[in-house]
C-alpha positions as CSV (number, residue, x, y, z in Angstrom):
1,X,-57.3,50.5,19.4
2,X,-60.9,49.9,19.7
3,X,-61.3,46.5,22.0
4,X,-57.7,45.7,22.0
5,X,-55.0,46.0,24.3
6,X,-51.3,47.5,24.1
7,X,-49.8,43.7,23.6
8,X,-52.1,43.2,20.9
9,X,-51.1,46.1,19.2
10,X,-47.6,45.3,18.9
11,X,-48.2,41.1,18.1
12,X,-46.7,40.1,21.3
13,X,-44.3,42.3,21.9
14,X,-43.5,43.5,25.4
15,X,-46.2,45.9,26.3
16,X,-45.9,49.6,25.0
17,X,-44.9,52.2,27.5
18,X,-48.2,54.2,27.9
19,X,-51.6,54.4,29.8
20,X,-54.6,53.7,27.8
21,X,-56.9,55.5,30.7
22,X,-55.3,58.5,29.6
23,X,-56.0,60.3,26.3
24,X,-53.7,61.3,23.7
25,X,-54.0,63.6,20.9
26,X,-53.1,60.8,18.3
27,X,-55.6,58.7,19.4
28,X,-58.5,61.4,20.2
29,X,-57.7,62.8,16.4
30,X,-58.0,59.3,15.3
31,X,-61.2,59.2,16.7
32,X,-62.5,62.3,15.2
33,X,-61.5,60.7,11.4
34,X,-63.5,58.0,12.1
35,X,-60.4,55.2,12.7
36,X,-60.5,52.4,15.5
37,X,-57.1,52.8,16.5
38,X,-58.3,54.5,19.9
39,X,-58.8,53.6,23.9
40,X,-61.9,54.6,25.8
41,X,-60.3,57.4,26.9
42,X,-59.4,58.5,23.7
43,X,-63.2,58.3,22.7
44,X,-64.4,60.0,26.0
45,X,-62.2,63.2,25.4
46,X,-63.4,62.8,21.7
47,X,-66.6,63.5,22.4
48,X,-66.5,65.7,25.0
49,X,-64.4,67.9,22.5
50,X,-67.4,67.3,20.0
51,X,-70.1,68.2,22.0
52,X,-68.1,72.0,22.7
53,X,-67.2,71.9,18.9
54,X,-69.3,69.6,16.5
55,X,-67.7,70.8,13.9
56,X,-63.7,69.1,14.7
57,X,-64.6,65.7,12.7
58,X,-65.1,68.3,9.7
59,X,-62.1,70.1,10.5
60,X,-59.8,67.5,11.4
61,X,-60.5,66.2,7.8
62,X,-59.7,68.8,6.0
63,X,-56.7,69.3,8.1
64,X,-55.9,65.7,6.4
65,X,-56.8,67.2,2.9
66,X,-54.3,70.1,3.4
67,X,-51.9,67.9,4.1
68,X,-52.1,65.9,0.9
69,X,-52.9,68.9,-1.4
70,X,-49.5,70.4,0.3
71,X,-47.5,67.7,-0.3
72,X,-49.0,67.4,-3.9
73,X,-47.5,71.0,-4.3
74,X,-44.1,70.3,-2.7
75,X,-43.5,67.4,-4.4
76,X,-44.4,68.9,-8.4
77,X,-44.2,72.5,-8.2
78,X,-42.2,72.6,-5.5
79,X,-39.7,69.7,-6.9
80,X,-38.6,68.9,-3.0
81,X,-37.9,65.6,-3.0
82,X,-37.4,65.4,1.3
83,X,-40.0,65.5,3.5
84,X,-39.6,65.9,7.8
85,X,-42.9,65.4,9.1
86,X,-43.2,66.1,12.8
87,X,-46.2,64.6,14.5
88,X,-47.0,62.1,12.2
89,X,-50.6,61.2,13.7
90,X,-51.8,57.5,13.5
91,X,-51.6,56.5,9.7
92,X,-54.8,56.9,7.8
93,X,-55.5,57.9,3.9
94,X,-53.5,60.2,2.0
95,X,-50.1,59.7,4.2
96,X,-47.2,62.0,3.5
97,X,-45.1,59.5,1.7
98,X,-47.7,58.2,-0.5
99,X,-48.6,61.4,-1.7
100,X,-45.0,62.8,-2.2
101,X,-43.9,59.3,-3.5
102,X,-47.2,59.1,-6.1
103,X,-45.2,62.7,-7.8
104,X,-42.1,61.8,-6.5
105,X,-41.3,58.0,-6.3
106,X,-37.4,58.4,-5.0
107,X,-39.3,60.7,-2.6
108,X,-37.4,60.4,0.8
109,X,-39.4,61.0,4.5
110,X,-38.6,61.2,7.9
111,X,-41.9,61.1,10.4
112,X,-41.2,61.7,14.0
113,X,-43.5,61.0,16.9
114,X,-43.7,60.4,20.7
115,X,-46.3,58.3,21.0
116,X,-45.6,54.2,20.7
117,X,-48.8,53.3,19.6
118,X,-48.1,56.1,16.3
119,X,-44.8,54.3,15.6
120,X,-46.1,50.8,16.3
121,X,-48.3,51.7,13.4
122,X,-46.3,53.9,11.1
123,X,-43.4,51.2,10.5
124,X,-45.6,48.2,10.4
125,X,-48.1,50.2,7.6
126,X,-46.3,53.3,5.8
127,X,-44.1,51.0,3.1
128,X,-42.1,53.4,1.4
129,X,-42.2,53.3,-2.8
130,X,-38.8,51.1,-3.2
131,X,-37.8,53.8,-5.2
132,X,-37.5,56.1,-2.2
133,X,-37.0,55.6,2.0
134,X,-38.6,56.2,4.5
135,X,-37.6,56.6,8.4
136,X,-39.4,56.9,11.7
137,X,-38.2,59.2,14.9
138,X,-39.5,58.7,18.3
139,X,-38.7,62.5,19.7
140,X,-40.4,65.0,20.8
141,X,-40.8,68.1,18.7
142,X,-39.0,70.1,22.1
143,X,-35.9,68.5,20.9
144,X,-35.6,69.6,17.6
145,X,-31.7,69.8,17.6
146,X,-32.5,65.9,18.2
147,X,-35.1,65.6,15.6
148,X,-32.5,67.3,13.1
149,X,-29.1,65.1,14.3
150,X,-31.5,61.6,13.4
151,X,-33.0,62.7,10.4
152,X,-29.8,63.7,8.9
153,X,-29.4,60.0,9.0
154,X,-31.9,59.8,6.0
155,X,-32.2,63.2,4.5
156,X,-29.7,65.5,2.9
157,X,-29.6,69.0,4.8
158,X,-28.0,70.3,1.5
159,X,-30.7,69.6,-0.4
160,X,-34.5,71.2,-0.3
161,X,-36.7,69.7,2.1
162,X,-40.3,70.0,3.2
163,X,-40.8,70.6,7.4
164,X,-44.2,69.4,7.7
165,X,-45.6,70.6,11.0
166,X,-49.8,70.3,10.7
167,X,-52.0,70.9,13.9
168,X,-48.8,70.1,16.4
169,X,-47.5,73.7,16.8
170,X,-50.4,73.7,19.6
171,X,-48.7,71.4,21.7
172,X,-46.5,73.7,22.4
173,X,-47.4,76.6,24.9
174,X,-46.0,80.1,24.9
175,X,-42.8,79.0,27.6
176,X,-41.8,76.5,25.0
177,X,-40.6,79.1,23.1
178,X,-42.2,77.4,19.8
179,X,-41.0,80.1,17.6
180,X,-37.5,79.3,18.4
181,X,-38.7,75.6,17.9
182,X,-39.0,76.1,14.7
183,X,-36.8,78.7,14.0
184,X,-34.2,75.7,14.7
185,X,-35.7,73.2,13.1
186,X,-35.3,75.5,9.8
187,X,-31.8,76.6,10.2
188,X,-29.7,73.7,8.9
189,X,-31.8,73.4,6.0
190,X,-31.3,74.7,2.6
191,X,-32.2,77.2,0.8
192,X,-35.3,76.7,-1.6
193,X,-36.8,74.7,1.9
194,X,-39.8,74.6,2.9
195,X,-42.3,75.2,6.1
196,X,-45.5,73.6,5.5
197,X,-47.7,74.2,8.4
198,X,-51.6,74.5,9.6
199,X,-52.6,75.5,13.5
200,X,-55.8,75.1,15.4
201,X,-56.8,78.5,15.7
202,X,-58.7,81.0,18.6
203,X,-60.4,83.2,16.5
204,X,-62.3,80.9,13.7
205,X,-65.3,80.1,15.8
206,X,-63.3,81.4,18.6
207,X,-66.3,80.7,21.1
208,X,-66.8,77.1,20.9
209,X,-62.8,76.8,19.7
210,X,-62.0,78.1,23.6
211,X,-64.7,75.9,24.9
212,X,-63.3,72.7,22.9
213,X,-59.6,73.9,24.3
214,X,-60.6,73.8,27.6
215,X,-62.7,70.0,27.4
216,X,-59.0,69.0,25.8
217,X,-56.7,70.2,28.4
218,X,-59.0,68.6,31.6
219,X,-58.7,65.6,29.6
220,X,-55.3,64.7,28.1
221,X,-51.9,64.6,29.0
222,X,-50.7,67.4,26.1
223,X,-52.3,70.5,26.9
224,X,-53.0,72.7,23.6
225,X,-52.7,76.3,22.6
226,X,-54.6,77.5,20.3
227,X,-53.2,80.9,18.3
228,X,-55.2,83.5,16.1
229,X,-54.0,84.2,12.5
230,X,-51.0,87.3,13.9
231,X,-49.8,84.3,16.1
232,X,-50.1,81.6,13.9
233,X,-48.6,84.1,10.8
234,X,-45.6,84.5,13.1
235,X,-44.3,80.9,12.4
236,X,-43.5,82.3,9.2
237,X,-41.4,85.3,9.5
238,X,-38.3,85.3,7.4
239,X,-40.3,82.9,4.8
240,X,-41.8,83.7,1.8
241,X,-45.6,82.5,1.7
242,X,-46.7,80.9,-1.4
243,X,-50.1,81.7,-3.1
244,X,-53.0,82.1,-1.2
245,X,-50.6,82.8,1.9
246,X,-52.1,82.0,5.5
247,X,-55.4,81.0,5.0
248,X,-58.1,78.9,6.8
249,X,-56.7,75.4,5.7
250,X,-59.7,74.8,3.8
251,X,-59.3,77.5,1.6
252,X,-55.8,76.5,0.6
253,X,-56.0,75.6,-3.3
254,X,-58.7,73.8,-2.7
255,X,-60.0,71.0,-5.3
256,X,-63.7,71.6,-5.3
257,X,-65.7,73.6,-4.4
258,X,-67.1,71.4,-1.5
259,X,-63.0,71.0,0.0
260,X,-63.8,74.8,0.2
261,X,-66.5,74.8,1.8
262,X,-65.7,72.7,4.6
263,X,-65.7,74.2,8.0
264,X,-61.5,73.7,9.5
265,X,-60.8,75.8,12.3
266,X,-57.3,76.0,11.2
267,X,-54.8,78.2,9.9
268,X,-52.5,76.6,7.1
269,X,-49.9,78.0,4.7
270,X,-46.3,76.9,2.5
271,X,-43.8,78.9,2.6
272,X,-40.2,79.1,1.1
273,X,-36.7,79.6,2.6
274,X,-35.4,81.5,0.5
């Protein structure tokens, strides 16, 4: 936390195993969103990225707004009652379970992250509607089978699940075989399940995004690989995109003209598993 220590974050528990001198993506993202759950290294990385791409804060907010619209669609028109949200991030407004349970109180949500700060905040703040349930898994996206095994304790994969991958796949480089990881996560999910995804775009504001990627990769432990439209669209192979397809995040079913006009250097979409 700004001005805090790891010990304070966990209210007197033993110190959490992370280095506050190294920027972490969840805390940098929190800084861009105007939050206070970040350290000096995170703020320095965040500010350097802002100098490279001044609209990154607005883009981060557009991504959160897309998440809320996508979950509202999935829990409503999509009639999904189970969500697997990987790359949770530090809790902020319109978290997945809050939006889903506002539509369907019995919705069940499993959050996955590998940052102890994220998980301590999630367990403290993300309280389920009594009719539904939430769970929190400490796991890495590079271990999809491990995630599925643990998520299966709360989620029933014989019924539709919404797999949420919001601005997280850029932390997989090509050597990680990111498409196979997503395929592995989708394989056991029932027909009628969905993938909701956003991905930082290397072909929207391309020069600024390239500068920002270079900046982040110098200052953060987690490296980023931004992808163009075709590479992002490949994550939806074999699925049925819902209207309006894969578009700039702010253009996916915006609720107002101002929302639609918001800068968003991300590709985004929602697709159904047939």
